[in-house]
KEVODREN-190293 format. One line per 8 residues: number of its first residue (from 1); their letters; for each residue x, y, z of C-alpha. Coordinates in Angstrom, 3 decimals. Layout:
NUM	a	X:Y:Z; ...
This chain:
1	meinnsrt	6.646:15.304:-14.550; 4.811:12.325:-15.856; 5.578:11.190:-19.368; 6.467:7.526:-19.390; 10.158:6.756:-19.111; 11.787:3.453:-20.007; 15.036:2.267:-21.471; 13.431:0.027:-24.050
9	aqqtspkg	13.191:1.149:-27.666; 9.466:0.487:-27.675; 8.702:2.649:-24.656; 10.877:5.572:-25.709; 8.868:5.910:-28.905; 5.957:8.400:-28.824; 3.529:5.502:-29.022; 5.226:3.504:-26.303
17	rriarrta	5.372:6.455:-23.928; 1.591:6.377:-23.683; 1.283:2.739:-22.579; 0.424:3.664:-18.994; -2.381:5.983:-20.096; -3.812:3.453:-22.526; -3.655:0.715:-19.922; -5.653:2.956:-17.631
25	aaaaalvl	-8.143:3.593:-20.410; -8.859:-0.116:-20.577; -10.324:0.151:-17.096; -12.197:3.364:-17.808; -15.299:1.706:-19.222; -16.269:0.152:-15.911; -15.830:3.520:-14.211; -17.782:5.514:-16.761
33	aalgtapa	-20.561:2.961:-16.737; -21.033:3.680:-13.057; -21.468:7.414:-13.428; -25.206:7.178:-13.728; -25.419:5.978:-10.142; -23.569:8.969:-8.700; -25.608:11.249:-6.451; -27.231:14.188:-8.196
41	vaqqpagt	-25.384:17.137:-6.715; -23.868:18.448:-9.948; -23.106:22.156:-9.937; -24.858:22.951:-6.704; -24.483:26.623:-5.868; -21.858:27.314:-3.245; -22.925:28.471:0.168; -21.982:31.730:1.769
49	pgahhqat	-18.446:32.592:0.614; -16.010:31.973:3.411; -18.563:30.170:5.563; -16.255:27.207:6.161; -12.868:28.919:6.233; -11.367:32.203:7.291; -8.230:34.120:6.378; -8.811:33.872:2.630
57	tqgrgtll	-8.592:36.677:0.102; -10.935:37.391:-2.791; -13.014:34.332:-1.886; -10.089:31.947:-2.332; -11.227:28.360:-1.899; -14.906:29.208:-2.289; -16.709:26.199:-3.718; -18.593:26.973:-6.938
65	gitpvarl	-19.788:23.541:-7.997; -19.760:19.795:-7.389; -20.040:17.429:-10.346; -20.105:13.629:-9.877; -17.600:11.934:-12.176; -17.286:8.336:-10.934; -18.612:5.718:-8.564; -16.722:2.443:-8.138
73	dradvarf	-17.210:-0.505:-5.844; -14.232:-2.148:-4.174; -13.715:-4.642:-7.000; -13.856:-1.852:-9.579; -11.127:0.074:-7.754; -8.944:-3.013:-7.487; -9.290:-3.710:-11.220; -8.471:-0.110:-12.094
81	lasggmdt	-5.340:-0.029:-9.945; -4.246:-3.472:-11.118; -4.516:-2.285:-14.734; -1.551:-0.028:-13.998; 0.430:-2.775:-12.279; -0.257:-1.461:-8.775; -0.472:-3.556:-5.599; -4.130:-3.628:-4.549
89	gtvrhglr	-3.604:-4.920:-1.018; -4.663:-1.606:0.543; -8.025:-1.455:-1.269; -10.668:-1.604:1.466; -13.585:0.396:0.053; -15.331:1.528:-3.059; -15.434:5.255:-3.714; -17.270:8.220:-5.140
97	ayrltyrt	-15.453:10.944:-7.043; -16.471:14.512:-7.841; -15.121:17.415:-9.840; -14.981:20.546:-7.700; -14.918:24.021:-9.212; -13.564:26.704:-6.912; -12.074:30.165:-6.666; -8.323:30.692:-6.567
105	vtpqgapt	-5.745:33.163:-7.935; -3.379:33.421:-10.894; 0.413:33.626:-10.522; -0.051:37.402:-10.478; -2.674:37.201:-7.708; -5.737:37.984:-9.840; -8.981:36.074:-9.159; -9.605:33.001:-11.305
113	tatgllal	-11.160:29.558:-11.017; -9.761:26.038:-11.009; -11.012:22.485:-10.783; -9.918:19.367:-8.964; -10.979:15.879:-7.981; -12.484:15.017:-4.596; -12.592:11.274:-3.928; -14.471:9.897:-0.912
121	pdggphrl	-14.483:6.293:0.315; -17.722:4.367:0.484; -17.362:3.248:4.077; -14.825:3.891:6.757; -15.206:6.529:9.477; -17.801:9.250:9.112; -15.215:12.032:9.604; -12.311:11.596:7.232
129	dlvsdthg	-8.667:12.487:7.222; -7.594:14.133:3.978; -4.851:13.225:1.525; -3.604:16.029:-0.683; -2.426:14.424:-3.915; -0.652:16.586:-6.490; -0.126:15.157:-9.956; 2.791:15.106:-12.380
137	tmahrdya	3.348:16.789:-15.727; 0.346:16.867:-18.055; 0.275:18.714:-21.357; -3.396:18.247:-22.294; -5.990:19.701:-19.946; -8.207:16.640:-20.225; -5.566:14.440:-18.578; -6.138:16.271:-15.272
145	psvgedfg	-7.567:14.180:-12.405; -11.063:15.665:-12.419; -11.523:15.035:-16.158; -9.390:12.161:-17.449; -9.818:8.531:-16.441; -6.082:8.210:-16.656; -2.779:8.191:-14.753; -3.995:11.139:-12.663
153	rfapylha	-6.673:8.955:-11.044; -4.416:6.175:-9.742; -3.261:8.007:-6.616; -6.654:9.497:-5.663; -8.385:6.141:-6.059; -5.610:4.351:-4.168; -5.879:6.625:-1.127; -9.693:6.935:-1.150
161	sagravaa	-10.110:3.175:-1.304; -7.891:2.951:1.788; -10.376:5.070:3.746; -9.311:8.717:3.402; -10.750:11.631:1.485; -8.510:12.822:-1.338; -8.201:16.333:-2.773; -6.361:16.278:-6.110
169	pdylglgk	-6.114:19.717:-7.763; -5.943:19.967:-11.544; -3.743:23.109:-11.127; -4.343:26.314:-13.062; -5.187:25.983:-16.740; -5.812:22.232:-16.638; -9.060:20.333:-16.213; -11.896:22.824:-16.645
177	gpgrhpym	-9.913:25.851:-15.444; -9.439:28.831:-17.788; -6.216:29.948:-19.427; -2.906:28.155:-19.887; -1.081:26.073:-17.325; 1.881:27.908:-15.711; 3.989:24.770:-15.814; 6.446:24.316:-12.950
185	dtkssvta	5.347:27.543:-11.244; 5.389:26.057:-7.779; 3.936:29.111:-6.058; 0.683:29.120:-8.029; 0.423:25.334:-7.848; 0.544:25.652:-4.059; -2.128:28.364:-3.941; -4.352:26.240:-6.180
193	tvdmlraa	-3.717:23.241:-3.920; -4.451:25.090:-0.668; -7.629:26.461:-2.199; -8.574:22.957:-3.357; -8.244:21.794:0.253; -10.632:24.555:1.286; -13.130:23.684:-1.433; -12.850:20.004:-0.482
201	rtaalrld	-13.635:20.874:3.133; -16.843:22.597:2.078; -17.811:19.862:-0.380; -17.125:17.023:2.047; -19.335:18.680:4.643; -22.102:19.095:2.093; -21.758:15.444:1.093; -22.052:14.447:4.775
209	rpltgdvy	-18.439:13.212:5.059; -16.865:16.012:7.114; -13.074:16.273:7.334; -11.008:16.030:10.503; -8.536:18.701:9.383; -5.589:16.272:9.355; -3.707:16.360:6.025; -1.386:13.718:4.608
217	asgfsqgg	0.463:15.219:1.633; 1.850:13.312:-1.302; 2.477:13.982:-4.965; 4.342:12.636:-7.942; 7.003:14.260:-10.115; 5.971:17.889:-10.666; 3.488:17.147:-7.900; 6.257:15.888:-5.619
225	qvamalgk	7.740:19.369:-5.703; 4.281:20.843:-5.058; 3.676:18.456:-2.138; 6.895:19.525:-0.435; 6.052:23.199:-0.958; 2.509:22.600:0.310; 3.897:20.999:3.462; 6.042:24.069:4.029
233	aldngadr	3.032:26.352:3.458; 0.801:24.423:5.869; 3.586:24.381:8.440; 3.734:28.171:8.091; -0.007:28.452:8.795; -1.443:28.782:5.284; -4.842:27.732:6.663; -5.581:27.171:10.353
241	hfrlrala	-8.151:24.457:9.573; -5.548:22.055:8.217; -2.862:20.234:10.213; -0.076:18.536:8.312; 0.440:14.999:9.659; 2.867:13.397:7.189; 4.630:14.186:3.931; 5.568:11.661:1.212
249	pvsgpfdi	6.604:13.166:-2.137; 7.577:10.867:-4.999; 10.219:11.723:-7.632; 9.984:15.486:-7.180; 12.313:17.825:-9.145; 13.398:19.485:-5.914; 16.605:21.035:-7.238; 16.250:22.390:-10.750
257	ehaetpal	19.442:24.425:-10.564; 21.845:21.787:-9.245; 20.229:18.414:-10.023; 17.537:18.397:-12.714; 19.014:20.869:-15.214; 22.540:19.394:-15.182; 20.999:15.939:-15.660; 19.420:17.095:-18.921
265	fdgrvndt	22.890:17.469:-20.397; 24.868:14.580:-18.895; 22.631:11.689:-19.928; 20.824:11.074:-16.638; 17.586:12.339:-18.244; 16.630:10.529:-21.446; 16.526:12.621:-24.618; 12.784:12.400:-25.294
273	savfymsy	11.913:13.575:-21.807; 14.600:16.268:-21.861; 13.174:17.790:-25.051; 9.577:17.539:-23.852; 10.190:18.991:-20.386; 12.486:21.785:-21.531; 10.082:22.904:-24.262; 7.175:22.951:-21.806
281	yltaqsrl	9.240:24.635:-19.092; 10.693:27.399:-21.271; 7.412:28.317:-22.971; 5.534:28.437:-19.643; 8.243:30.166:-17.623; 8.787:32.787:-20.346; 5.380:34.207:-19.389; 6.550:34.591:-15.788
289	hplykdps	10.276:35.362:-16.032; 12.500:37.193:-18.567; 13.793:34.140:-20.415; 13.689:35.565:-23.943; 11.974:38.305:-25.946; 11.307:36.061:-28.930; 11.215:32.247:-29.098; 13.857:32.333:-31.848
297	eafrkpya	16.411:33.318:-29.207; 15.949:29.946:-27.540; 14.601:27.573:-30.192; 15.956:26.699:-33.614; 13.859:26.796:-36.763; 11.263:25.444:-37.349; 10.548:24.850:-33.641; 10.601:28.530:-32.650
305	aivddlfd	7.443:29.079:-34.688; 5.476:26.144:-33.286; 6.663:25.260:-29.796; 4.501:27.713:-27.852; 1.331:26.559:-29.595; 2.170:22.916:-28.941; 1.847:23.576:-25.202; -1.512:25.361:-25.352
313	shhteeqi	-3.147:22.600:-23.206; -5.039:21.281:-26.250; -2.271:19.107:-27.722; -1.585:15.578:-26.527; 1.825:14.056:-25.985; 1.264:11.942:-29.091; 1.007:15.198:-31.027; 3.749:17.110:-29.229
321	ipalpatl	6.596:14.605:-29.135; 6.703:13.824:-32.888; 6.626:17.565:-33.657; 9.809:18.160:-31.654; 13.367:17.006:-32.434; 15.137:14.078:-30.838; 17.679:16.007:-28.755; 18.135:19.307:-26.940
329	kelltddy	21.013:20.111:-29.282; 18.594:20.029:-32.210; 15.909:21.960:-30.308; 17.896:24.871:-28.885; 20.084:27.531:-30.407; 23.790:27.174:-29.663; 23.682:30.203:-27.383; 20.701:28.979:-25.371
337	yrrlqhlt	22.115:25.474:-25.128; 25.200:26.953:-23.452; 23.148:29.282:-21.238; 21.123:26.403:-19.856; 24.314:24.709:-18.717; 25.375:27.831:-16.814; 22.199:29.464:-15.527; 22.162:33.247:-15.215
345	gglleaar	19.610:36.038:-15.514; 16.018:35.005:-16.099; 16.890:31.319:-16.334; 18.492:31.379:-12.909; 15.608:33.432:-11.527; 13.075:30.901:-12.851; 14.977:27.931:-11.397; 15.424:29.492:-7.986
353	aqdgncaw	11.751:30.473:-7.868; 10.961:26.731:-7.798; 13.895:25.533:-5.682; 14.349:25.784:-1.921; 11.203:23.960:-0.864; 13.218:21.473:1.176; 14.876:24.293:3.129; 12.698:24.115:6.250
361	kpdvpvrl	12.308:22.028:9.390; 9.192:19.828:9.319; 7.846:18.692:12.668; 5.968:15.803:11.032; 7.372:12.550:9.611; 8.698:12.822:6.047; 9.722:10.185:3.526; 11.110:10.817:0.046
369	ysssgdtd	10.493:8.219:-2.659; 12.538:7.945:-5.844; 14.360:5.442:-8.077; 17.953:5.137:-9.138; 16.561:3.959:-12.491; 14.448:7.078:-13.073; 15.650:8.926:-16.186; 12.999:11.647:-15.987
377	vpianarh	13.655:12.996:-12.488; 16.998:11.570:-11.316; 17.323:10.450:-7.721; 19.840:13.260:-7.109; 16.815:15.541:-6.623; 15.610:13.514:-3.632; 19.103:13.228:-2.216; 19.621:16.996:-2.428
385	caadlaar	16.251:17.494:-0.717; 17.223:15.101:2.072; 20.503:16.982:2.494; 18.653:20.304:2.805; 16.410:18.827:5.490; 19.360:17.222:7.287; 21.120:20.598:7.396; 18.145:21.764:9.471
393	gvevpvid	18.267:18.806:11.817; 15.667:16.574:10.133; 16.884:13.163:8.972; 14.636:11.903:6.182; 14.962:8.554:4.390; 15.220:8.410:0.602; 13.410:5.237:-0.397; 14.971:3.989:-3.632
401	qggadhnt	12.729:1.815:-5.798; 15.759:0.506:-7.642; 15.630:0.173:-11.425; 12.016:1.331:-11.761; 11.341:3.901:-14.461; 9.551:7.163:-13.715; 5.896:6.095:-13.713; 6.676:2.704:-12.210
409	tymksgpq	8.336:4.511:-9.325; 4.932:5.855:-8.338; 3.149:2.552:-8.937; 5.555:0.894:-6.495; 5.628:3.775:-4.014; 1.913:4.543:-3.784; 0.800:1.456:-1.807; 3.861:1.801:0.438
417	ivrwfdtv	2.809:5.367:1.196; -0.739:4.284:2.039; 0.590:1.760:4.551; 2.966:4.349:6.020; 0.143:6.888:6.369; -1.824:4.178:8.196; 1.082:3.741:10.601; 1.406:7.486:11.194
425	aarr	-2.336:7.826:11.775; -2.312:4.972:14.290; 0.160:6.890:16.471; -2.233:9.810:17.037
């Protein structure tokens, strides 16, 4: 979940909620100007399917193409990160970034393709540890890390400039992938992420920066949930080539049933975000779970006729937010408004399909990052996650960034995570 949150009147307006993206765009020119110097490996044919990984199905993770998208020197990276208000003290290298196209599967298990960003440091060790970075909510496909010079690039550039390879999946239906994004379907986001790791392994070898197999997982908002679920999958042996070393999700909606959904109705989530997230969530999840037979069961007029099309991955937040009402009460029918406060049936099924990813026992260090000031993903989510882990004998700190809003929570947490990953790596 990634739309800007703030308590100021300016930032809760549709225009103000895009400040972070527009700030990033100010730094984009220096990045785009460097593209001409990227190595010419665009859309190379993949090698023998499965040559660099086993135990895949239907060619999952097979690399189909590598497209250079950016090359930055160290100063360029520092300027880009600073444009978002991020501490640049961990910037040690320039970087090269590539869009990878690879094979994966749909939520139903059918073959499809997806894209993602691979960022490699210029410098550092020849063999690289890998950071898996999973991004937050994005409505328009061009905001995805492999396409947009935007919020989705801050984390990959931060970690790559610190000396690690970064694999940042766009998820299904975003970036250059076909179809619509199955928003908040954690299972398919994890399969797309695991397959991105596999494609990154092949691409890094081809680019003469082979990977060690050690994975440091992080992610923000929607991606915080995905990062936790990815850690669980890797711990369960999702791919024998990758070893989870540390896990640091930021502001993940870990408990939709008991934390995030109640917060939509008691004021802990601001109204603009509540309307945006719930519209996106219901329209996407209705294609996966029996939420309603017709949008008019859930949405009032005139929104029932337009809401699904608004989230077709071709509308921006500037277009979506003004087209929706100011509150959930105005968006939803009376019946659906009540049902969301007492989840049953398909709504409960959809929530529980995403929840439970903290119900395991990691044998690697874990830190949860959040903010008591976050009114997009309240800190209760992180606290519930920590309680689930504690019930299994794993004490995990919840690092509270205080009054920071949603996006600022990541900007403060990201450099702290880099330094913590450095500490974990030094203990090997």
